[in-house]
N, C-alpha and C positions, 0 to 999 in steps of 0.2 A: 219634249226630249227628256230622257232619263240617262244620266251618265252611268257607265259601268262601275266606276270606282272613283272615289275622291282621294284614296290613300296614296296614289302615285302622283298626285298633283302637289307641287311645291311652289312656294312663292318665287317668282322669276323676275317680273318686270319692274324695273325702275324706269319709268317712261317720262321723258322730257320732250315736249313737242312744241313746234311752232309751224307756221305755214311753209317755211322755207327749209327747215331741217329737223330731223327726228333722230333721237338717240334711242336705240332699242336694244337692251341687253348687251351693250358693248359694241354693237354694230351701228354704224351711222350711214345714213343715206339722205339724199336731197330730193325735195319736191320742188321742181322748178316753178317760177313765178306763174307761168302760163298753164301749169298743170293743176295746181291747187291740190285738193284731196279728192277730186272726182274719181281718179283712178286708184284711190286708197294709197297704195304704195307702188310706184312704177319701177323703181330701181332699188331693190332690197335684197338682203340675204339674212339668213338666220343660222346660229350656231347651235349644235346639239350639245348634250352634256359633256361629251368628250372633246369638244372644240372643233369638230369637223364642220365644214361649212357647206350648205346646200343653197343654191340659188333658186329664187322663185321666178316664175315666168312673168313676162311683161303683162301688166294688168290690162293694157289696152286690148290684148288678145284674149283675156280671160272672160269666161261666162260670168254672169252675175245672178245671184239668187237672194232669197230671204228665208231665214230660218226662225221659227217661233219656239220659244221655250218659256215655261212658267218659272219666274225667278225664284220662287220658293223651293223649286226642285233643282234648277240649275240656271244660274245667272251668268251674265258676262263676267262678273267679278270672280265666279268660280272658274270659268274658263281661263281667266287671266293667271290663275295659280297653277295651271296644268302645263308643266314644262314641255311635255311631249304631245300636247294636244289632247283631245278627248273624242271618243266615239259618239256620234249623234244617233242615239238609239231611241227606240220607243215609237217610231213612226208606224202607224197602223191604218193608213189610208192608202189604197192602191195607186191613186193618182200622185200623191205625195211621194210614195216609194219610187214610182217610175221617174220622177224628177230627180230624186237622189241618184238614180242610176245614170243620169246624164252628166253628173258632176265629174270634172277632171281635176287633177292636181293643179293647184294654182288658181282655181276659180275662187271668186270672192263672194261673200254673203253678208247681207245686213243681219245683225243679231237683233231679234225683236223680242221684247218682254211681253208676254201675253197673259190673259186672265188676271190682270192686276190693274190698279188705278194709279196713274194713267198707264195704259198700254202704249207701246211705241218702240221705235228704233233706238237702240242704246249704243251701238258700235258696229264694228266690222270684224269678221273672222275669215279665215282662208282654208280651203280644202287641202289637206296634206296626204290623205289616203282615199282612194276611190271606193266605190260601193263593194261591200262584202256582207256576208251573212250576219244578221243581227241576232246574236246568241241569247239575248234576253227573251226571245220568243220561246226558247226551250226550257226556261227556268220557271217551274210552277210557283215559286215564291215571288216572282216578279209581277208587278201589276200589269205588265204588257205581255204576259205569257199567252202563247197562242197554241191551243191544243191541236190545231190542224197542221202545225209545223212539225217536222221531224229532222233528225240528224241528216238524213239523206236529202231532205227538201225543206229548207227554211224559207218560208214565204216572204220574209221581210229582210231589209238590208239597212246598213248604216254606212256613213262616211266618217272619216276622222277630220276634225277641224282644229285650227290653232288660233289663238288670240292675235288680233292685229291692232285694234284701236278701240278704246272706249271714249264716247263723247262726254263732254262736260256735264250735259244734262240730256234727258230723254227728248227725242223728237216725237211728240205724241201722235197717236192715230188721229185725234181730232184736228191737230194742226195740218196733217197730211190731207185729210178730207177737206178742210177749209181751203187749202192751196189748190186742190183739184177743182173745187167749185168756182174759185176766182178765175180760173183759166180752163174752161171746159174742153177746149181744143188741145190742151197739152197732153204729152205722153203720160203724165201722172194720172189723168182721168181714166186711163185704161189699165192701170196697175192691178195685178192680180190680188194684191193686198186689199184693194177696195172692191174689186169685182167678185172675188172668190174668198171671202173673209174666213171661211172655215178651214181653208188649207193651211197646214202647218209648215209646208215647204212650197215655195213658189218661185217662178222665174221672174227676173227683173231685166228689162231691156237696158241698153247703154244709155238711152235717152232718159229713162226713169231714174237710173242710178245718178246721172248728172243732175237731174232736177232735185232729187233728194239732197245731194251734197250742196247744191245752191241754197236750199232752205236751211240746212245745217250751218252753212257758212254765214248766211244773213243773220241768223240768230246768235252767232258767236259761240257755237257749241264745239268748235274744233279745238 
């Protein structure tokens, strides 16, 4: 993933969290005891720069995905600084592009740091704008320039995402692989992250989402 610009990103979040309650940029919401963080944020709202409030959808109905980004290019810490979210640009695989097109406002994504040691899941982000043309494909100076795209037909798309949560530490790919091996019949063993490792955008089932959050909770990373 390559962000369009860092200049419009400003420091926003003073994040104080516990399993029961979270304070996020002046808005508070409660995670009930029997919900934990499996649904990320079930009852939440966010304020824009002008103080207007927009409610997010109930995460139990939201689709789940995983987005990969190389942290030296764009990390979850970078996203955390983006008050209005950031466009997820630079996807140049048709299968990954088609998955981006499936995303709806309110859908939740694991944020995954790739091409680093260790690679793994570092937090959660949320879709705030659905698929639109990825204009980096038209910029000859951009590393993801696509000469086959034109103003009339941009072959690639992006969604806009906002920061939701950063975990205390990374849940590494190796830890996820080990968990899948320990329970070969679990939903985790069929996760696209493990089966289709080259995909930078992948679907995550509700069962896999819950399994990952169980691992994160067990390791004290919330």
